[in-house]
Legacy VTK file of the C-alpha trace (Angstrom):
# vtk DataFile Version 3.0
C-alpha trace
ASCII
DATASET POLYDATA
POINTS 76 float
10.619 2.385 -10.138
10.520 3.285 -6.620
7.785 3.240 -4.338
6.850 6.313 -2.674
3.778 4.712 -0.171
3.728 1.259 1.279
1.126 -0.691 3.378
1.660 -3.446 5.096
-1.113 -5.922 7.247
-2.512 -2.003 7.811
-5.578 -3.086 11.140
-7.664 -0.090 12.579
-10.259 -0.594 15.022
-13.047 2.005 16.931
-12.764 0.562 20.036
-13.369 -3.444 19.640
-14.495 -2.642 16.688
-12.442 -3.354 13.718
-12.408 -1.095 10.718
-9.672 -2.002 8.305
-8.523 -6.028 8.700
-4.780 -6.244 6.822
-4.675 -3.523 4.046
-1.494 -3.739 2.000
-0.625 -1.565 -1.186
2.544 0.316 -2.402
2.509 3.421 -4.541
4.839 3.292 -7.221
6.647 7.184 -6.775
4.962 9.575 -9.753
1.290 7.797 -10.322
-1.883 8.725 -8.807
-4.128 6.547 -6.710
-7.268 6.627 -5.921
-8.836 5.301 -3.283
-13.268 3.847 -4.282
-15.606 1.752 -2.339
-19.331 2.155 -1.383
-20.158 3.830 1.868
-18.827 2.475 5.103
-16.256 0.118 3.246
-13.237 2.179 5.109
-12.044 4.624 2.621
-11.977 7.620 5.318
-10.800 5.390 8.084
-8.091 4.046 5.752
-6.752 7.690 4.767
-6.636 8.774 8.642
-4.247 5.943 8.624
-1.965 7.338 6.122
-2.127 11.375 7.212
-2.242 9.441 11.065
-5.616 11.985 11.689
-7.092 8.313 13.505
-4.859 8.709 16.462
-6.740 11.723 17.068
-9.905 9.701 18.377
-9.177 8.320 21.724
-10.498 4.890 21.233
-9.646 4.348 17.560
-5.792 2.774 17.119
-4.113 1.642 13.799
-1.647 -1.709 13.696
0.669 -2.387 11.152
3.552 -0.919 8.830
2.799 2.451 6.702
6.020 3.743 4.770
6.465 7.238 3.312
9.811 7.048 0.983
11.882 5.025 3.581
10.442 7.015 6.635
8.009 4.457 8.663
5.365 6.703 10.003
4.265 5.015 12.952
7.498 4.062 14.163
8.434 6.006 17.369
LINES 1 77
76 0 1 2 3 4 5 6 7 8 9 10 11 12 13 14 15 16 17 18 19 20 21 22 23 24 25 26 27 28 29 30 31 32 33 34 35 36 37 38 39 40 41 42 43 44 45 46 47 48 49 50 51 52 53 54 55 56 57 58 59 60 61 62 63 64 65 66 67 68 69 70 71 72 73 74 75
């Protein structure tokens, strides 16, 4: 099957605090995926990075590759 979403070495910071430490995952087309874990583990930060809401915070930044289909959402 084709990959719908691919995340490689995604890291995210709030100021000097690293919230995500090198996330890697792939979601195949036509498959549902859940993001689960305890409070404070980075679930919301991860989702915010996928939909680029993380960058609305002036002290936040993200690094890594996120592809939706063939498009790298963080490329210029």
